[in-house]
C-alpha positions as CSV (number, residue, x, y, z in Angstrom):
1,M,0.0,0.0,0.0
2,E,1.1,3.5,-0.7
3,L,0.1,6.1,1.8
4,D,0.2,9.9,1.4
5,R,-1.6,13.1,2.2
6,Y,-2.0,16.6,0.8
7,A,-1.7,19.8,2.9
8,K,-5.4,20.5,2.3
9,D,-6.5,17.1,3.6
10,P,-8.3,16.9,7.0
11,A,-6.1,16.0,10.0
12,D,-5.7,12.2,10.4
13,H,-6.9,11.5,6.9
14,Y,-4.7,9.8,4.2
15,R,-4.9,8.9,0.6
16,C,-4.0,5.4,-0.4
17,S,-3.5,3.0,-3.3
18,V,-3.4,-0.8,-2.8
19,W,-1.8,-3.6,-4.9
20,R,-2.0,-7.3,-4.4
21,L,0.8,-9.6,-5.5
22,R,-0.6,-12.7,-7.1
23,P,1.1,-16.1,-6.3
24,D,3.1,-15.9,-9.5
25,G,4.5,-12.5,-8.4
26,T,2.5,-10.3,-10.8
27,P,0.7,-7.3,-9.4
28,A,-3.0,-6.6,-9.5
29,R,-4.3,-3.1,-8.5
30,A,-6.8,-3.8,-5.7
31,A,-7.8,-0.3,-5.0
32,S,-6.9,3.3,-5.8
33,E,-8.4,5.9,-3.6
34,S,-5.8,8.5,-3.9
35,D,-8.4,10.9,-5.2
36,R,-10.0,11.3,-1.7
37,P,-8.7,11.2,1.9
38,R,-9.7,8.4,4.2
39,T,-9.6,7.8,7.9
40,G,-7.4,5.2,9.4
41,R,-10.5,3.0,10.1
42,E,-11.6,3.2,6.5
43,I,-8.1,2.3,5.2
44,A,-7.9,-0.6,7.7
45,R,-11.2,-1.9,6.4
46,L,-10.0,-1.6,2.8
47,I,-6.9,-3.7,3.6
48,R,-9.0,-6.4,5.3
49,E,-11.2,-6.6,2.2
50,V,-8.3,-6.8,-0.1
51,A,-6.4,-9.4,2.0
52,G,-9.5,-11.4,2.6
53,G,-10.2,-11.6,-1.2
54,A,-6.7,-12.7,-2.2
55,E,-6.0,-16.1,-3.4
56,G,-4.9,-18.4,-0.5
57,A,-6.0,-15.8,2.0
58,G,-6.6,-18.4,4.7
59,D,-3.3,-20.1,4.4
60,G,-1.3,-17.8,6.7
61,V,-0.7,-14.3,7.9
62,A,-0.5,-11.8,5.1
63,L,2.4,-9.3,4.8
64,V,1.1,-5.7,4.4
65,A,3.9,-3.4,3.3
66,V,3.1,0.3,3.6
67,S,5.1,2.9,1.7
68,V,4.9,6.0,3.8
69,P,6.3,9.6,3.4
70,P,9.2,10.5,5.6
71,D,7.0,12.3,8.2
72,A,4.8,9.2,8.7
73,L,7.4,6.7,10.0
74,E,6.1,7.2,13.5
75,L,2.4,7.0,12.5
76,A,0.5,4.3,14.5
77,L,-0.7,2.4,11.5
78,D,-0.7,-0.9,13.3
79,E,-3.4,0.4,15.7
80,W,-5.8,1.3,13.0
81,D,-8.9,-0.9,13.6
82,G,-11.0,-2.1,10.7
83,A,-13.6,-3.9,12.7
84,G,-17.2,-3.1,11.8
85,A,-19.7,-1.8,14.4
86,E,-21.3,-5.3,14.6
87,E,-18.1,-7.2,15.2
88,Y,-17.3,-8.4,18.7
89,I,-13.5,-8.5,18.4
90,S,-11.3,-5.6,17.4
91,A,-9.3,-5.9,14.1
92,R,-6.2,-3.8,14.5
93,L,-3.9,-4.1,11.5
94,G,-1.0,-5.0,13.7
95,E,-2.8,-8.0,15.2
96,D,-3.9,-9.6,12.0
97,F,-1.1,-8.9,9.5
98,H,2.6,-8.6,9.3
99,L,2.4,-4.8,9.0
100,V,5.7,-3.3,8.0
101,L,6.9,0.0,6.7
102,R,8.9,1.3,3.7
103,C,10.0,4.8,2.9
104,P,11.2,5.0,-0.8
105,K,11.5,8.8,-0.7
106,I,14.3,8.6,1.9
107,R,15.8,5.4,0.3
108,R,16.3,7.2,-3.0
109,R,18.4,10.0,-1.5
110,S,21.5,7.9,-2.1
111,R,23.3,7.2,-5.4
112,T,24.4,3.8,-4.1
113,G,21.1,3.0,-2.3
114,P,19.9,0.1,-4.4
115,A,23.3,-1.7,-4.3
116,D,23.6,-1.1,-0.5
117,L,20.1,-2.5,0.1
118,K,20.8,-5.6,-2.0
119,R,24.1,-6.3,-0.3
120,R,22.8,-5.9,3.2
121,W,19.6,-7.9,2.6
122,N,21.5,-10.8,1.1
123,A,23.7,-10.7,4.3
124,R,20.9,-10.6,6.7
125,H,21.4,-14.1,8.1
126,Q,25.1,-13.6,8.7
127,S,25.3,-10.0,9.9
128,D,24.9,-9.0,13.6
129,T,22.3,-6.5,14.8
130,L,23.6,-3.0,15.4
131,L,22.2,-1.3,18.5
132,A,21.8,2.4,17.7
133,D,21.3,4.2,21.1
134,H,22.7,7.3,22.8
135,R,26.2,5.7,22.8
136,V,26.4,5.4,19.0
137,G,27.6,9.0,18.6
138,G,24.6,10.5,16.8
139,R,24.2,10.8,13.1
140,A,27.9,11.1,12.3
141,G,28.7,8.1,14.5
142,L,26.1,5.9,12.9
143,I,27.2,6.8,9.4
144,G,30.8,5.9,10.4
145,L,29.7,2.5,11.7
146,L,27.6,1.6,8.7
147,K,30.5,2.6,6.4
148,T,33.1,0.5,8.2
149,T,32.6,-2.3,10.8
150,H,28.9,-2.6,9.9
151,R,29.1,-2.2,6.2
152,D,27.0,-5.4,5.7
153,T,24.7,-5.0,8.7
154,A,21.1,-5.7,7.7
155,R,19.4,-5.0,11.0
156,V,19.5,-1.9,13.2
157,L,17.7,-1.6,16.5
158,V,17.1,2.1,17.3
159,H,16.7,3.1,20.9
160,G,15.9,6.6,22.2
161,S,13.6,9.6,22.2
162,T,11.5,10.8,19.2
163,E,14.2,13.4,18.5
164,H,17.0,10.8,18.6
165,R,15.1,8.4,16.3
166,G,14.3,11.3,13.9
167,E,18.1,11.8,13.6
168,L,19.1,8.1,13.1
169,L,16.2,6.5,11.1
170,P,16.9,8.5,7.9
171,V,20.6,7.4,8.1
172,C,19.6,3.8,8.3
173,L,17.3,4.1,5.3
174,V,19.6,6.2,3.1
175,M,22.4,3.7,3.7
176,G,20.4,0.7,2.7
177,V,19.6,-1.0,6.0
178,P,16.6,-3.2,5.1
179,V,15.4,-4.1,8.6
180,V,15.0,-1.3,11.2
181,L,13.2,-1.8,14.5
182,W,12.3,0.8,17.2
183,D,9.7,1.6,19.9
184,R,7.8,4.7,18.8
185,A,6.5,5.0,22.4
186,A,10.0,5.2,24.0
187,P,10.4,8.6,25.7
188,G,14.1,8.3,26.2
189,P,17.4,6.4,25.8
190,D,16.9,4.0,28.7
191,D,13.5,2.7,27.6
192,C,14.7,-0.3,25.6
193,A,13.7,-3.3,27.9
194,P,10.1,-3.6,26.7
195,L,11.2,-4.8,23.2
196,D,13.3,-7.6,24.6
197,A,10.2,-9.7,24.7
198,L,10.1,-9.9,20.9
199,A,13.7,-11.2,20.7
200,P,14.9,-8.4,18.4
201,H,18.3,-10.2,18.0
202,G,16.6,-13.5,17.1
203,P,16.3,-15.1,13.6
204,V,15.7,-12.2,11.3
205,D,13.1,-13.7,9.0
206,G,10.8,-14.4,12.0
207,L,10.9,-10.8,13.1
208,P,7.6,-9.7,11.5
209,E,5.7,-12.5,13.2
210,R,7.4,-11.8,16.6
211,V,6.4,-8.2,16.2
212,R,2.8,-9.2,15.5
213,H,2.7,-11.4,18.6
214,F,4.1,-8.6,20.7
215,R,1.5,-6.2,19.4
216,V,-1.4,-8.6,20.2
217,R,-0.1,-8.8,23.8
218,A,0.6,-5.1,24.1
219,Y,-2.9,-4.1,22.8
220,A,-4.5,-6.4,25.4
221,D,-2.3,-5.4,28.3
222,Q,-2.1,-1.7,29.1
223,V,0.9,-2.4,31.3
224,V,3.0,-2.9,28.2
225,P,3.6,0.6,26.9
226,A,5.9,-0.3,24.0
227,R,4.7,0.1,20.4
228,P,7.2,-1.5,18.0
229,A,7.6,-0.2,14.5
230,L,9.4,-2.2,11.8
231,V,10.9,-1.2,8.5
232,W,11.2,-4.3,6.3
233,E,12.6,-3.9,2.8
234,D,12.5,-7.2,1.1
235,I,14.3,-6.6,-2.2
236,E,12.0,-9.0,-4.0
237,L,8.9,-6.9,-3.2
238,P,8.3,-4.2,-5.8
239,L,7.8,-0.6,-4.7
240,P,4.5,1.3,-5.6
241,D,6.0,3.1,-8.7
242,E,7.2,-0.3,-10.0
243,L,3.8,-1.8,-9.5
244,Q,2.1,1.1,-11.3
245,L,4.4,0.5,-14.3
246,A,3.9,-3.3,-14.3
247,D,0.1,-3.5,-13.5
248,P,-1.8,-4.3,-16.7
249,S,-5.1,-2.4,-16.9
250,E,-7.0,-5.7,-17.5
251,G,-6.0,-6.8,-14.1
252,T,-7.3,-3.8,-12.3
253,E,-9.9,-4.3,-9.6
254,R,-11.6,-1.8,-7.4
255,T,-12.7,-2.6,-3.9
256,G,-14.3,-0.4,-1.3
């Protein structure tokens, strides 16, 4: 899904376009509602409809990759609830899907970005996790690490306040780090313990599912204040502009 908004749009409303990848890897446009702003609840319902109508929808947990503008990386997309008024159980996106983020507008601000992303993604099973907290030395320190001792690092765990994350997250994305995890509810540098429950240093390919489990528990237990956010850049997953070019008009469907 591609998410965006215009300056004139109402607060907390967004425009979206949705594609579904068929089992053979070809894309099908599932919905294009970029001509009008929608609430988070409306978008969540749209995603549920698209995912529910996909081939093999009942076979497992679907991955929902959301391309967001740079100022929306901290948006609580996973908490958008698409349950209808008549439904008994809530349907937050983060509970029912592997909801992950992408930010191509930041990624493209590097001449070597595509090559860096491919190299790091292919090394994701061998490289160690880099902890980017207040000891990393800020923006300059993180750049230095990712250029030298962590040149092949595929996963960065960012700890710290909103201001600290705002400084380090763009560095990770520009330098091609495909997997970035942080707690968007963390108020300061010492609030990293809550994410330990999802084993952030564990097997990398299982991270989206561990984040989903964590979210289910966190939504149900108000004692757990953490709200994990996960950037996940699978190099095999096309970006929205690539889908727009590849999507044949005869495969277009509209939902919602």
